[in-house]
C-alpha positions, 0 to 999 in steps of 0.5 A, a space after each residue: 274459141 279462137 287459137 293464139 294469135 301468130 301473125 305479127 300483123 295481127 298482133 300489131 293490129 290488135 294493139 293499135 285497137 287497144 291504144 284507139 279503143 283506150 283514146 275514144 273511152 278517154 275523150 268520151 269521158 272527158 267530153 262528158 266531165 271536162 274537169 282537171 279532176 276527172 282528167 287526174 283521176 283518168 291519168 292515175 287509173 291509167 298509170 295504176 292499172 299499167 303498173 298491175 299489168 306490169 307486175 302480172 305479166 313481168 314481175 312475176 315471171 322475171 323476179 318471183 317465178 321464172 317457171 310460169 308463162 301467163 296467157 292472161 289475167 285468169 291464170 295470173 289469179 289462178 297461179 296466185 291463188 294455187 301457188 300460195 297454198 302449194 308454198 305453204 303446204 310445202 312450208 309446213 312438210 318442211 318444217 315437220 321433217 327437215 331435209 325433205 325435198 318437196 316440188 316447191 322448196 326452192 322458194 320456200 324462202 322466198 328468193 328463189 334459193 332452196 332453204 338452207 338446212 341445218 
């Protein structure tokens, strides 16, 4: 497997290639089915995937869990599956033993704050 891109020129080239691929695919789709309906569905699809990407790579890192830096969609999926399990385990431990510190109890209240014990 190839390593991570480090040269900004290659990163820009990669971004340009993604845009070109998207433009070519959209153009071919609209040439195959030239209708406002198809164009509208294509725009909604693009918008929805952009929002999902924004959530996966910006919202999770900046607002939900700043400890993680994701390398791709697989790492986001792995995080979502394992972090929920770890959070539920931490909640069970804290519920059974108030005052016990766990590695995840900073997220237990859902706001990034440690839970407040009475």
